[in-house]
VOMIRO-950803 format. One record per residue (C-alpha): residue in three letters; residue number from 0; y, x, z. Coordinates in pm, 1 decimal. Layout:
N
[pt ALA, NUM, [Y, X, Z]]
...
end
This chain:
110
[pt VAL, 0, [7018.9, 10361.9, 8966.4]]
[pt ASP, 1, [6957.7, 10652.0, 8730.1]]
[pt ASP, 2, [7260.5, 10599.7, 8503.3]]
[pt ILE, 3, [7531.1, 10664.4, 8765.8]]
[pt ASP, 4, [7733.5, 10984.2, 8743.4]]
[pt GLU, 5, [7663.1, 11165.5, 9072.7]]
[pt SER, 6, [8030.0, 11261.3, 9112.3]]
[pt LEU, 7, [8103.6, 10892.3, 9170.4]]
[pt LEU, 8, [7880.4, 10892.3, 9476.4]]
[pt VAL, 9, [8088.5, 11152.5, 9658.4]]
[pt THR, 10, [8387.3, 11038.0, 9860.3]]
[pt ARG, 11, [8650.4, 11274.0, 9988.4]]
[pt GLY, 12, [8840.4, 11232.5, 10311.0]]
[pt ARG, 13, [9197.9, 11346.4, 10356.2]]
[pt ARG, 14, [9085.5, 11681.5, 10491.8]]
[pt HIS, 15, [8955.4, 11777.0, 10148.2]]
[pt TYR, 16, [9307.0, 11782.0, 10005.7]]
[pt PRO, 17, [9553.4, 12069.4, 10044.3]]
[pt ARG, 18, [9775.7, 12034.3, 10346.7]]
[pt VAL, 19, [10132.7, 11926.1, 10284.2]]
[pt SER, 20, [10370.3, 11935.4, 10577.1]]
[pt PHE, 21, [10648.1, 11686.3, 10632.6]]
[pt GLY, 22, [10881.4, 11984.1, 10598.1]]
[pt LYS, 23, [10759.5, 12031.7, 10239.4]]
[pt LEU, 24, [10862.4, 11674.4, 10159.2]]
[pt LEU, 25, [11204.2, 11749.8, 10305.3]]
[pt GLU, 26, [11240.1, 12077.2, 10112.2]]
[pt ALA, 27, [11140.8, 11902.8, 9787.7]]
[pt GLU, 28, [11384.7, 11617.1, 9860.0]]
[pt TYR, 29, [11125.4, 11340.4, 9880.1]]
[pt VAL, 30, [11306.3, 11261.6, 10206.0]]
[pt ARG, 31, [11643.0, 11387.6, 10326.9]]
[pt PRO, 32, [11815.7, 11472.5, 10654.3]]
[pt GLY, 33, [11975.8, 11166.1, 10809.0]]
[pt GLN, 34, [11739.5, 10926.3, 10634.3]]
[pt MET, 35, [11570.4, 10666.5, 10850.9]]
[pt LEU, 36, [11197.9, 10612.9, 10888.5]]
[pt TYR, 37, [11063.0, 10281.9, 11013.0]]
[pt THR, 38, [10751.4, 10136.8, 11164.8]]
[pt LYS, 39, [10568.7, 9884.7, 10949.3]]
[pt ARG, 40, [10751.2, 9582.7, 11094.3]]
[pt ARG, 41, [11080.6, 9773.8, 11139.8]]
[pt ILE, 42, [11057.0, 9740.5, 11517.6]]
[pt HIS, 43, [11129.5, 10112.3, 11563.8]]
[pt GLN, 44, [11319.1, 10360.4, 11356.6]]
[pt ALA, 45, [11365.9, 10734.7, 11363.1]]
[pt GLN, 46, [11611.5, 10960.0, 11189.4]]
[pt ILE, 47, [11503.5, 11270.2, 10998.0]]
[pt ARG, 48, [11665.7, 11595.4, 11106.4]]
[pt GLY, 49, [11721.9, 11895.0, 10881.0]]
[pt ASP, 50, [11444.5, 12087.4, 11058.0]]
[pt SER, 51, [11190.2, 11813.0, 10963.6]]
[pt HIS, 52, [11176.7, 11671.3, 11314.3]]
[pt LEU, 53, [11253.4, 11307.9, 11391.7]]
[pt VAL, 54, [11483.8, 11161.0, 11655.1]]
[pt CYS, 55, [11403.4, 10822.8, 11806.8]]
[pt ASN, 56, [11579.6, 10685.4, 12116.7]]
[pt GLY, 57, [11682.0, 11038.1, 12218.1]]
[pt PHE, 58, [11327.8, 11176.4, 12180.3]]
[pt THR, 59, [11282.7, 11456.4, 11924.8]]
[pt GLY, 60, [10960.0, 11586.3, 11774.1]]
[pt SER, 61, [10728.5, 11596.1, 11476.2]]
[pt ILE, 62, [10629.7, 11281.3, 11287.0]]
[pt HIS, 63, [10316.3, 11272.9, 11502.6]]
[pt LYS, 64, [10484.4, 11340.5, 11837.9]]
[pt VAL, 65, [10752.6, 11078.6, 11785.1]]
[pt ALA, 66, [10492.4, 10825.1, 11670.6]]
[pt SER, 67, [10293.7, 10902.7, 11987.5]]
[pt TYR, 68, [10608.0, 10859.5, 12197.5]]
[pt VAL, 69, [10682.7, 10521.1, 12039.0]]
[pt ARG, 70, [10324.5, 10397.7, 12079.3]]
[pt GLY, 71, [10281.3, 10541.9, 12427.1]]
[pt ARG, 72, [9959.5, 10718.1, 12324.9]]
[pt ASP, 73, [9841.2, 11077.2, 12327.0]]
[pt ARG, 74, [9781.1, 11095.9, 11952.1]]
[pt VAL, 75, [9914.6, 10895.9, 11660.4]]
[pt ASN, 76, [9894.1, 10996.8, 11296.4]]
[pt GLY, 77, [10255.2, 10999.5, 11184.3]]
[pt TRP, 78, [10156.2, 10989.7, 10817.0]]
[pt ASP, 79, [10018.2, 10639.4, 10867.5]]
[pt PHE, 80, [10273.6, 10527.0, 11126.7]]
[pt TRP, 81, [10606.4, 10593.4, 10953.7]]
[pt TYR, 82, [10749.8, 10421.4, 10647.5]]
[pt VAL, 83, [11049.4, 10489.0, 10427.4]]
[pt GLU, 84, [11253.7, 10242.3, 10226.3]]
[pt ASP, 85, [11222.1, 10265.6, 9850.3]]
[pt SER, 86, [11507.8, 10188.3, 9609.7]]
[pt ASP, 87, [11427.5, 9814.9, 9632.8]]
[pt GLY, 88, [11440.1, 9814.2, 10012.9]]
[pt ASP, 89, [11063.3, 9780.7, 10044.8]]
[pt LEU, 90, [10878.9, 9998.1, 10294.4]]
[pt ILE, 91, [10624.8, 10252.4, 10173.6]]
[pt PRO, 92, [10416.2, 10480.8, 10396.9]]
[pt ILE, 93, [10531.1, 10841.0, 10408.0]]
[pt ASN, 94, [10170.4, 10927.4, 10328.1]]
[pt THR, 95, [10237.8, 10780.8, 9982.6]]
[pt LEU, 96, [10517.6, 11035.8, 9941.9]]
[pt ARG, 97, [10275.6, 11310.6, 10042.6]]
[pt GLU, 98, [10026.0, 11191.8, 9780.8]]
[pt GLN, 99, [10304.8, 11183.7, 9521.6]]
[pt TYR, 100, [10404.4, 11539.7, 9617.6]]
[pt ARG, 101, [10045.0, 11653.4, 9566.2]]
[pt ALA, 102, [10027.8, 11482.8, 9225.7]]
[pt ASP, 103, [10367.0, 11618.9, 9115.6]]
[pt ASN, 104, [10268.9, 11972.3, 9216.9]]
[pt GLY, 105, [9911.2, 11978.1, 9087.9]]
[pt LEU, 106, [9765.6, 11988.4, 9439.5]]
[pt PHE, 107, [9436.0, 11808.7, 9440.0]]
[pt GLU, 108, [9099.2, 11907.0, 9581.5]]
[pt LYS, 109, [9042.6, 12244.4, 9745.0]]
end
């Protein structure tokens, strides 16, 4: 179709966006030390430490390492695995907080 704007045909994966660490979300107070993160069905939970690591059942590590520990797999994307409660008690993915951080700070495409 000749009338389509070519920019609409290009899709961008996550790797095209500036990196935002979980620590940045902590520094900017999108999450806070002591706050709990949950899996989608609330089967597991982990507490956020002040150094941006999580603690779950005595295991400490990054959002990815703790997600891997919980799942029993070598690699798990913590951004998709962990959820935080919003003010209504509903769970939202921490990746949504990362996207909000990017929007609030003018961080879009590289």
